[in-house]
PDB file of N, CA, C and O in Angstrom:
ATOM      1  N   UNK A   1       1.095  -1.102  -0.036  1.00  0.00           N
ATOM      2  CA  UNK A   1       0.201  -0.019  -0.247  1.00  0.00           C
ATOM      3  C   UNK A   1       0.927   1.056   0.083  1.00  0.00           C
ATOM      4  O   UNK A   1       0.424   2.180   0.084  1.00  0.00           O
ATOM      5  N   UNK A   2       2.059   0.855   0.368  1.00  0.00           N
ATOM      6  CA  UNK A   2       2.982   2.271   0.662  1.00  0.00           C
ATOM      7  C   UNK A   2       3.770   2.739  -0.531  1.00  0.00           C
ATOM      8  O   UNK A   2       4.320   3.820  -0.741  1.00  0.00           O
ATOM      9  N   UNK A   3       3.666   1.423  -1.409  1.00  0.00           N
ATOM     10  CA  UNK A   3       4.090   1.894  -2.811  1.00  0.00           C
ATOM     11  C   UNK A   3       3.142   2.660  -3.693  1.00  0.00           C
ATOM     12  O   UNK A   3       3.637   3.390  -4.552  1.00  0.00           O
ATOM     13  N   UNK A   4       2.073   2.592  -3.599  1.00  0.00           N
ATOM     14  CA  UNK A   4       0.677   3.168  -4.254  1.00  0.00           C
ATOM     15  C   UNK A   4       0.941   4.390  -3.748  1.00  0.00           C
ATOM     16  O   UNK A   4       1.141   5.344  -4.500  1.00  0.00           O
ATOM     17  N   UNK A   5       0.966   4.484  -2.628  1.00  0.00           N
ATOM     18  CA  UNK A   5       1.036   6.710  -1.899  1.00  0.00           C
ATOM     19  C   UNK A   5       1.982   6.853  -2.703  1.00  0.00           C
ATOM     20  O   UNK A   5       1.875   7.382  -3.809  1.00  0.00           O
ATOM     21  N   UNK A   6       3.021   6.383  -2.212  1.00  0.00           N
ATOM     22  CA  UNK A   6       4.753   7.151  -3.083  1.00  0.00           C
ATOM     23  C   UNK A   6       4.660   6.878  -4.792  1.00  0.00           C
ATOM     24  O   UNK A   6       5.541   7.416  -5.463  1.00  0.00           O
ATOM     25  N   UNK A   7       4.010   6.365  -5.239  1.00  0.00           N
ATOM     26  CA  UNK A   7       3.939   6.748  -6.927  1.00  0.00           C
ATOM     27  C   UNK A   7       2.637   7.907  -6.794  1.00  0.00           C
ATOM     28  O   UNK A   7       3.232   8.984  -6.788  1.00  0.00           O
ATOM     29  N   UNK A   8       1.564   8.113  -6.716  1.00  0.00           N
ATOM     30  CA  UNK A   8       0.893   8.827  -6.253  1.00  0.00           C
ATOM     31  C   UNK A   8       1.267  10.262  -6.294  1.00  0.00           C
ATOM     32  O   UNK A   8       1.038  11.132  -7.134  1.00  0.00           O
ATOM     33  N   UNK A   9       2.166  10.288  -4.698  1.00  0.00           N
ATOM     34  CA  UNK A   9       2.992  11.828  -4.551  1.00  0.00           C
ATOM     35  C   UNK A   9       3.508  12.407  -5.980  1.00  0.00           C
ATOM     36  O   UNK A   9       3.184  13.401  -6.630  1.00  0.00           O
ATOM     37  N   UNK A  10       4.684  11.106  -6.244  1.00  0.00           N
ATOM     38  CA  UNK A  10       5.340  11.729  -7.370  1.00  0.00           C
ATOM     39  C   UNK A  10       4.586  11.748  -8.503  1.00  0.00           C
ATOM     40  O   UNK A  10       5.400  12.264  -9.269  1.00  0.00           O
ATOM     41  N   UNK A  11       3.409  11.513  -9.291  1.00  0.00           N
ATOM     42  CA  UNK A  11       3.025  11.708  -9.851  1.00  0.00           C
ATOM     43  C   UNK A  11       2.154  13.404 -10.121  1.00  0.00           C
ATOM     44  O   UNK A  11       1.819  14.034 -11.124  1.00  0.00           O
ATOM     45  N   UNK A  12       2.034  13.688  -8.320  1.00  0.00           N
ATOM     46  CA  UNK A  12       1.331  14.841  -8.086  1.00  0.00           C
ATOM     47  C   UNK A  12       2.489  15.655  -8.014  1.00  0.00           C
ATOM     48  O   UNK A  12       2.201  16.846  -8.125  1.00  0.00           O
ATOM     49  N   UNK A  13       3.557  15.453  -7.884  1.00  0.00           N
ATOM     50  CA  UNK A  13       5.165  16.470  -7.501  1.00  0.00           C
ATOM     51  C   UNK A  13       5.416  16.839  -9.108  1.00  0.00           C
ATOM     52  O   UNK A  13       5.885  17.938  -9.401  1.00  0.00           O
ATOM     53  N   UNK A  14       5.087  15.890 -10.100  1.00  0.00           N
ATOM     54  CA  UNK A  14       5.688  15.668 -11.167  1.00  0.00           C
ATOM     55  C   UNK A  14       5.108  16.722 -12.232  1.00  0.00           C
ATOM     56  O   UNK A  14       5.597  17.336 -13.180  1.00  0.00           O
ATOM     57  N   UNK A  15       3.554  16.632 -11.503  1.00  0.00           N
ATOM     58  CA  UNK A  15       2.620  17.561 -12.185  1.00  0.00           C
ATOM     59  C   UNK A  15       2.828  18.789 -11.957  1.00  0.00           C
ATOM     60  O   UNK A  15       3.220  19.599 -12.797  1.00  0.00           O
ATOM     61  N   UNK A  16       2.483  19.101 -10.359  1.00  0.00           N
ATOM     62  CA  UNK A  16       3.004  20.435 -10.358  1.00  0.00           C
ATOM     63  C   UNK A  16       4.211  21.156 -10.853  1.00  0.00           C
ATOM     64  O   UNK A  16       4.253  22.325 -11.237  1.00  0.00           O
ATOM     65  N   UNK A  17       5.303  20.194 -10.782  1.00  0.00           N
ATOM     66  CA  UNK A  17       6.839  20.767 -11.608  1.00  0.00           C
ATOM     67  C   UNK A  17       6.364  21.287 -12.850  1.00  0.00           C
ATOM     68  O   UNK A  17       6.631  22.384 -13.341  1.00  0.00           O
ATOM     69  N   UNK A  18       5.584  20.329 -13.335  1.00  0.00           N
ATOM     70  CA  UNK A  18       5.429  20.599 -15.145  1.00  0.00           C
ATOM     71  C   UNK A  18       4.671  22.452 -14.998  1.00  0.00           C
ATOM     72  O   UNK A  18       5.180  23.478 -15.449  1.00  0.00           O
ATOM     73  N   UNK A  19       3.222  22.300 -14.144  1.00  0.00           N
ATOM     74  CA  UNK A  19       2.895  23.114 -13.885  1.00  0.00           C
ATOM     75  C   UNK A  19       3.705  24.488 -13.900  1.00  0.00           C
ATOM     76  O   UNK A  19       3.581  25.411 -14.705  1.00  0.00           O
ATOM     77  N   UNK A  20       4.561  24.392 -12.814  1.00  0.00           N
ATOM     78  CA  UNK A  20       5.139  25.982 -12.409  1.00  0.00           C
ATOM     79  C   UNK A  20       6.689  25.856 -13.453  1.00  0.00           C
ATOM     80  O   UNK A  20       7.588  26.680 -13.288  1.00  0.00           O
ATOM     81  N   UNK A  21       6.814  24.710 -14.513  1.00  0.00           N
ATOM     82  CA  UNK A  21       7.601  25.297 -15.735  1.00  0.00           C
ATOM     83  C   UNK A  21       6.872  26.219 -16.708  1.00  0.00           C
ATOM     84  O   UNK A  21       7.303  27.200 -17.314  1.00  0.00           O
ATOM     85  N   UNK A  22       5.469  25.576 -16.707  1.00  0.00           N
ATOM     86  CA  UNK A  22       4.733  26.680 -17.798  1.00  0.00           C
ATOM     87  C   UNK A  22       4.613  27.793 -17.103  1.00  0.00           C
ATOM     88  O   UNK A  22       4.922  28.598 -17.981  1.00  0.00           O
ATOM     89  N   UNK A  23       4.420  28.342 -16.292  1.00  0.00           N
ATOM     90  CA  UNK A  23       3.995  29.247 -15.507  1.00  0.00           C
ATOM     91  C   UNK A  23       5.428  30.363 -15.431  1.00  0.00           C
ATOM     92  O   UNK A  23       5.425  31.592 -15.499  1.00  0.00           O
ATOM     93  N   UNK A  24       6.419  29.559 -15.292  1.00  0.00           N
ATOM     94  CA  UNK A  24       7.857  30.089 -15.596  1.00  0.00           C
ATOM     95  C   UNK A  24       8.236  30.864 -16.710  1.00  0.00           C
ATOM     96  O   UNK A  24       8.854  31.920 -16.840  1.00  0.00           O
ATOM     97  N   UNK A  25       7.508  29.769 -17.764  1.00  0.00           N
ATOM     98  CA  UNK A  25       8.043  30.010 -19.191  1.00  0.00           C
ATOM     99  C   UNK A  25       6.930  30.916 -19.849  1.00  0.00           C
ATOM    100  O   UNK A  25       7.163  31.351 -20.977  1.00  0.00           O
ATOM    101  N   UNK A  26       5.955  31.174 -19.346  1.00  0.00           N
ATOM    102  CA  UNK A  26       5.121  32.175 -19.707  1.00  0.00           C
ATOM    103  C   UNK A  26       5.609  33.524 -18.875  1.00  0.00           C
ATOM    104  O   UNK A  26       5.531  34.562 -19.531  1.00  0.00           O
ATOM    105  N   UNK A  27       6.148  33.659 -17.393  1.00  0.00           N
ATOM    106  CA  UNK A  27       6.434  34.951 -17.194  1.00  0.00           C
ATOM    107  C   UNK A  27       7.685  35.211 -17.706  1.00  0.00           C
ATOM    108  O   UNK A  27       8.048  36.361 -17.458  1.00  0.00           O
ATOM    109  N   UNK A  28       8.442  34.578 -18.308  1.00  0.00           N
ATOM    110  CA  UNK A  28       9.663  35.063 -19.433  1.00  0.00           C
ATOM    111  C   UNK A  28       9.290  35.774 -20.836  1.00  0.00           C
ATOM    112  O   UNK A  28       9.586  36.816 -21.421  1.00  0.00           O
ATOM    113  N   UNK A  29       8.549  34.737 -21.036  1.00  0.00           N
ATOM    114  CA  UNK A  29       7.940  35.347 -22.070  1.00  0.00           C
ATOM    115  C   UNK A  29       7.387  36.682 -22.735  1.00  0.00           C
ATOM    116  O   UNK A  29       7.615  37.328 -23.759  1.00  0.00           O
ATOM    117  N   UNK A  30       6.015  36.821 -20.940  1.00  0.00           N
ATOM    118  CA  UNK A  30       5.990  38.472 -20.840  1.00  0.00           C
ATOM    119  C   UNK A  30       6.985  38.881 -20.276  1.00  0.00           C
ATOM    120  O   UNK A  30       6.417  39.896 -19.876  1.00  0.00           O
ATOM    121  N   UNK A  31       8.492  39.043 -19.686  1.00  0.00           N
ATOM    122  CA  UNK A  31       9.155  39.642 -19.417  1.00  0.00           C
ATOM    123  C   UNK A  31      10.306  40.341 -20.742  1.00  0.00           C
ATOM    124  O   UNK A  31      10.960  41.383 -20.762  1.00  0.00           O
ATOM    125  N   UNK A  32      10.154  39.192 -21.768  1.00  0.00           N
ATOM    126  CA  UNK A  32      11.251  39.409 -22.918  1.00  0.00           C
ATOM    127  C   UNK A  32      10.311  40.062 -23.885  1.00  0.00           C
ATOM    128  O   UNK A  32      10.744  40.453 -24.969  1.00  0.00           O
ATOM    129  N   UNK A  33       8.655  40.248 -23.456  1.00  0.00           N
ATOM    130  CA  UNK A  33       8.184  41.048 -24.374  1.00  0.00           C
ATOM    131  C   UNK A  33       7.897  42.863 -24.169  1.00  0.00           C
ATOM    132  O   UNK A  33       7.677  43.753 -24.990  1.00  0.00           O
ATOM    133  N   UNK A  34       7.996  42.857 -23.042  1.00  0.00           N
ATOM    134  CA  UNK A  34       8.234  44.240 -22.461  1.00  0.00           C
ATOM    135  C   UNK A  34       9.839  44.456 -22.601  1.00  0.00           C
ATOM    136  O   UNK A  34      10.372  45.535 -22.861  1.00  0.00           O
ATOM    137  N   UNK A  35      10.244  43.707 -22.465  1.00  0.00           N
ATOM    138  CA  UNK A  35      12.159  44.483 -22.284  1.00  0.00           C
ATOM    139  C   UNK A  35      11.977  45.174 -23.879  1.00  0.00           C
ATOM    140  O   UNK A  35      12.108  46.359 -24.185  1.00  0.00           O
ATOM    141  N   UNK A  36      11.670  44.141 -24.666  1.00  0.00           N
ATOM    142  CA  UNK A  36      11.614  44.943 -26.516  1.00  0.00           C
ATOM    143  C   UNK A  36      11.199  46.027 -26.523  1.00  0.00           C
ATOM    144  O   UNK A  36      11.808  47.003 -26.959  1.00  0.00           O
ATOM    145  N   UNK A  37       9.571  46.027 -25.812  1.00  0.00           N
ATOM    146  CA  UNK A  37       8.942  47.351 -26.203  1.00  0.00           C
ATOM    147  C   UNK A  37       9.529  48.309 -25.729  1.00  0.00           C
ATOM    148  O   UNK A  37       9.543  49.318 -26.435  1.00  0.00           O
ATOM    149  N   UNK A  38      10.246  48.371 -24.346  1.00  0.00           N
ATOM    150  CA  UNK A  38      10.702  49.598 -23.937  1.00  0.00           C
ATOM    151  C   UNK A  38      12.131  49.770 -24.693  1.00  0.00           C
ATOM    152  O   UNK A  38      12.375  50.920 -25.058  1.00  0.00           O
ATOM    153  N   UNK A  39      13.446  48.435 -25.074  1.00  0.00           N
ATOM    154  CA  UNK A  39      14.094  48.560 -26.059  1.00  0.00           C
ATOM    155  C   UNK A  39      13.635  49.845 -27.763  1.00  0.00           C
ATOM    156  O   UNK A  39      14.179  50.852 -28.216  1.00  0.00           O
ATOM    157  N   UNK A  40      12.772  49.271 -28.046  1.00  0.00           N
ATOM    158  CA  UNK A  40      12.093  49.756 -29.130  1.00  0.00           C
ATOM    159  C   UNK A  40      12.024  51.470 -28.645  1.00  0.00           C
ATOM    160  O   UNK A  40      12.847  52.333 -28.951  1.00  0.00           O
ATOM    161  N   UNK A  41      10.821  51.637 -27.829  1.00  0.00           N
ATOM    162  CA  UNK A  41      11.120  52.844 -27.410  1.00  0.00           C
ATOM    163  C   UNK A  41      12.480  53.781 -27.151  1.00  0.00           C
ATOM    164  O   UNK A  41      12.784  54.793 -27.782  1.00  0.00           O
ATOM    165  N   UNK A  42      13.066  53.288 -26.270  1.00  0.00           N
ATOM    166  CA  UNK A  42      14.275  54.138 -26.442  1.00  0.00           C
ATOM    167  C   UNK A  42      15.211  53.840 -27.515  1.00  0.00           C
ATOM    168  O   UNK A  42      16.335  54.178 -27.143  1.00  0.00           O
ATOM    169  N   UNK A  43      15.225  53.425 -28.510  1.00  0.00           N
ATOM    170  CA  UNK A  43      15.649  53.382 -29.815  1.00  0.00           C
ATOM    171  C   UNK A  43      14.611  54.827 -30.597  1.00  0.00           C
ATOM    172  O   UNK A  43      15.092  55.775 -31.218  1.00  0.00           O
ATOM    173  N   UNK A  44      13.231  54.600 -30.330  1.00  0.00           N
ATOM    174  CA  UNK A  44      12.610  55.755 -31.144  1.00  0.00           C
ATOM    175  C   UNK A  44      12.998  57.241 -30.686  1.00  0.00           C
ATOM    176  O   UNK A  44      13.412  58.158 -31.395  1.00  0.00           O
ATOM    177  N   UNK A  45      12.742  57.231 -29.263  1.00  0.00           N
ATOM    178  CA  UNK A  45      13.099  58.754 -28.591  1.00  0.00           C
ATOM    179  C   UNK A  45      14.580  58.765 -28.610  1.00  0.00           C
ATOM    180  O   UNK A  45      15.018  59.875 -28.308  1.00  0.00           O
ATOM    181  N   UNK A  46      15.436  57.934 -28.854  1.00  0.00           N
ATOM    182  CA  UNK A  46      17.026  58.522 -28.864  1.00  0.00           C
ATOM    183  C   UNK A  46      16.981  58.572 -30.625  1.00  0.00           C
ATOM    184  O   UNK A  46      18.124  58.855 -30.982  1.00  0.00           O
ATOM    185  N   UNK A  47      16.337  58.450 -31.491  1.00  0.00           N
ATOM    186  CA  UNK A  47      16.170  58.673 -32.914  1.00  0.00           C
ATOM    187  C   UNK A  47      15.839  60.213 -33.394  1.00  0.00           C
ATOM    188  O   UNK A  47      16.304  60.908 -34.297  1.00  0.00           O
ATOM    189  N   UNK A  48      14.574  60.498 -32.135  1.00  0.00           N
ATOM    190  CA  UNK A  48      14.109  61.493 -32.379  1.00  0.00           C
ATOM    191  C   UNK A  48      14.816  62.480 -31.634  1.00  0.00           C
ATOM    192  O   UNK A  48      14.745  63.648 -32.014  1.00  0.00           O
ATOM    193  N   UNK A  49      15.480  62.187 -30.642  1.00  0.00           N
ATOM    194  CA  UNK A  49      16.107  63.574 -30.056  1.00  0.00           C
ATOM    195  C   UNK A  49      17.982  63.596 -30.402  1.00  0.00           C
ATOM    196  O   UNK A  49      18.940  64.035 -29.765  1.00  0.00           O
ATOM    197  N   UNK A  50      17.839  62.878 -31.735  1.00  0.00           N
ATOM    198  CA  UNK A  50      19.549  62.460 -32.551  1.00  0.00           C
ATOM    199  C   UNK A  50      20.160  62.317 -31.124  1.00  0.00           C
ATOM    200  O   UNK A  50      20.980  63.134 -30.704  1.00  0.00           O
ATOM    201  N   UNK A  51      19.818  61.465 -30.541  1.00  0.00           N
ATOM    202  CA  UNK A  51      21.075  60.249 -29.621  1.00  0.00           C
ATOM    203  C   UNK A  51      20.952  61.595 -28.317  1.00  0.00           C
ATOM    204  O   UNK A  51      21.576  61.266 -27.309  1.00  0.00           O
ATOM    205  N   UNK A  52      20.425  62.672 -28.230  1.00  0.00           N
ATOM    206  CA  UNK A  52      21.377  64.005 -27.224  1.00  0.00           C
ATOM    207  C   UNK A  52      20.444  63.047 -25.905  1.00  0.00           C
ATOM    208  O   UNK A  52      19.727  62.110 -26.257  1.00  0.00           O
ATOM    209  N   UNK A  53      20.550  63.353 -24.715  1.00  0.00           N
ATOM    210  CA  UNK A  53      20.073  63.093 -23.542  1.00  0.00           C
ATOM    211  C   UNK A  53      19.410  64.514 -22.799  1.00  0.00           C
ATOM    212  O   UNK A  53      18.807  64.490 -21.725  1.00  0.00           O
ATOM    213  N   UNK A  54      19.682  65.834 -23.680  1.00  0.00           N
ATOM    214  CA  UNK A  54      19.454  67.093 -22.912  1.00  0.00           C
ATOM    215  C   UNK A  54      20.355  67.129 -21.713  1.00  0.00           C
ATOM    216  O   UNK A  54      21.503  67.489 -21.972  1.00  0.00           O
ATOM    217  N   UNK A  55      20.089  66.828 -20.413  1.00  0.00           N
ATOM    218  CA  UNK A  55      20.363  67.078 -19.332  1.00  0.00           C
ATOM    219  C   UNK A  55      21.832  66.911 -19.028  1.00  0.00           C
ATOM    220  O   UNK A  55      22.452  67.806 -18.453  1.00  0.00           O
ATOM    221  N   UNK A  56      22.390  65.798 -19.397  1.00  0.00           N
ATOM    222  CA  UNK A  56      23.544  65.078 -19.457  1.00  0.00           C
ATOM    223  C   UNK A  56      24.448  66.303 -20.163  1.00  0.00           C
ATOM    224  O   UNK A  56      25.625  66.302 -19.804  1.00  0.00           O
ATOM    225  N   UNK A  57      24.152  67.104 -20.895  1.00  0.00           N
ATOM    226  CA  UNK A  57      25.340  67.678 -21.711  1.00  0.00           C
ATOM    227  C   UNK A  57      25.188  68.951 -21.262  1.00  0.00           C
ATOM    228  O   UNK A  57      26.148  69.722 -21.289  1.00  0.00           O
ATOM    229  N   UNK A  58      23.975  69.332 -20.797  1.00  0.00           N
ATOM    230  CA  UNK A  58      23.965  70.643 -20.275  1.00  0.00           C
ATOM    231  C   UNK A  58      25.197  70.752 -18.917  1.00  0.00           C
ATOM    232  O   UNK A  58      26.215  71.388 -18.642  1.00  0.00           O
ATOM    233  N   UNK A  59      24.622  70.048 -18.537  1.00  0.00           N
ATOM    234  CA  UNK A  59      25.835  69.613 -16.710  1.00  0.00           C
ATOM    235  C   UNK A  59      26.715  69.419 -17.022  1.00  0.00           C
ATOM    236  O   UNK A  59      27.409  68.946 -16.121  1.00  0.00           O
ATOM    237  N   UNK A  60      27.459  69.570 -18.415  1.00  0.00           N
ATOM    238  CA  UNK A  60      29.105  69.230 -19.095  1.00  0.00           C
ATOM    239  C   UNK A  60      29.074  70.462 -19.033  1.00  0.00           C
ATOM    240  O   UNK A  60      29.437  71.063 -18.021  1.00  0.00           O
ATOM    241  N   UNK A  61      28.710  70.952 -19.922  1.00  0.00           N
ATOM    242  CA  UNK A  61      29.142  72.144 -20.090  1.00  0.00           C
ATOM    243  C   UNK A  61      29.272  73.388 -19.545  1.00  0.00           C
ATOM    244  O   UNK A  61      29.962  74.311 -19.977  1.00  0.00           O
ATOM    245  N   UNK A  62      28.592  73.371 -18.597  1.00  0.00           N
ATOM    246  CA  UNK A  62      28.284  74.545 -17.540  1.00  0.00           C
ATOM    247  C   UNK A  62      29.828  74.034 -16.229  1.00  0.00           C
ATOM    248  O   UNK A  62      30.798  74.736 -15.941  1.00  0.00           O
ATOM    249  N   UNK A  63      29.660  73.324 -15.971  1.00  0.00           N
ATOM    250  CA  UNK A  63      30.588  72.798 -15.032  1.00  0.00           C
ATOM    251  C   UNK A  63      32.468  73.501 -14.921  1.00  0.00           C
ATOM    252  O   UNK A  63      33.256  73.290 -15.843  1.00  0.00           O
ATOM    253  N   UNK A  64      32.777  74.113 -13.951  1.00  0.00           N
ATOM    254  CA  UNK A  64      34.249  75.100 -13.899  1.00  0.00           C
ATOM    255  C   UNK A  64      34.076  74.912 -12.801  1.00  0.00           C
ATOM    256  O   UNK A  64      33.106  74.767 -12.057  1.00  0.00           O
ATOM    257  N   UNK A  65      35.715  74.926 -12.685  1.00  0.00           N
ATOM    258  CA  UNK A  65      37.046  74.938 -11.850  1.00  0.00           C
ATOM    259  C   UNK A  65      37.175  75.862 -11.073  1.00  0.00           C
ATOM    260  O   UNK A  65      37.792  76.834 -11.508  1.00  0.00           O
ATOM    261  N   UNK A  66      36.748  75.910  -9.906  1.00  0.00           N
ATOM    262  CA  UNK A  66      37.407  77.503  -9.325  1.00  0.00           C
ATOM    263  C   UNK A  66      38.501  77.344  -8.638  1.00  0.00           C
ATOM    264  O   UNK A  66      38.394  76.342  -7.931  1.00  0.00           O
ATOM    265  N   UNK A  67      39.756  77.999  -8.488  1.00  0.00           N
ATOM    266  CA  UNK A  67      40.706  77.921  -7.643  1.00  0.00           C
ATOM    267  C   UNK A  67      40.851  79.212  -6.693  1.00  0.00           C
ATOM    268  O   UNK A  67      40.608  80.330  -7.147  1.00  0.00           O
ATOM    269  N   UNK A  68      41.202  79.046  -5.533  1.00  0.00           N
ATOM    270  CA  UNK A  68      41.606  80.406  -4.750  1.00  0.00           C
ATOM    271  C   UNK A  68      42.773  81.591  -5.115  1.00  0.00           C
ATOM    272  O   UNK A  68      43.589  81.127  -5.912  1.00  0.00           O
ATOM    273  N   UNK A  69      42.965  82.518  -4.867  1.00  0.00           N
ATOM    274  CA  UNK A  69      44.364  83.231  -4.781  1.00  0.00           C
ATOM    275  C   UNK A  69      44.609  83.329  -3.101  1.00  0.00           C
ATOM    276  O   UNK A  69      43.946  83.823  -2.190  1.00  0.00           O
ATOM    277  N   UNK A  70      46.031  82.530  -3.170  1.00  0.00           N
ATOM    278  CA  UNK A  70      46.409  83.134  -1.904  1.00  0.00           C
ATOM    279  C   UNK A  70      47.547  84.003  -1.928  1.00  0.00           C
ATOM    280  O   UNK A  70      47.927  84.551  -0.894  1.00  0.00           O
TER     281      UNK A  70
END
């Protein structure tokens, strides 16, 4: 009788593992699709702004170095 219970437990464990693998695969596909959409918008925005971020360039131009006279 113990062998039958062990066999049934193994079957349910295997079914659970299969279901979890399917859920993980669906999650990975959703993540890949979302990352692809984000990358596409990044390319479009970069193209429309000629690759310039605006605030990064402005900050580099206004940076000055002051020395004190002693």
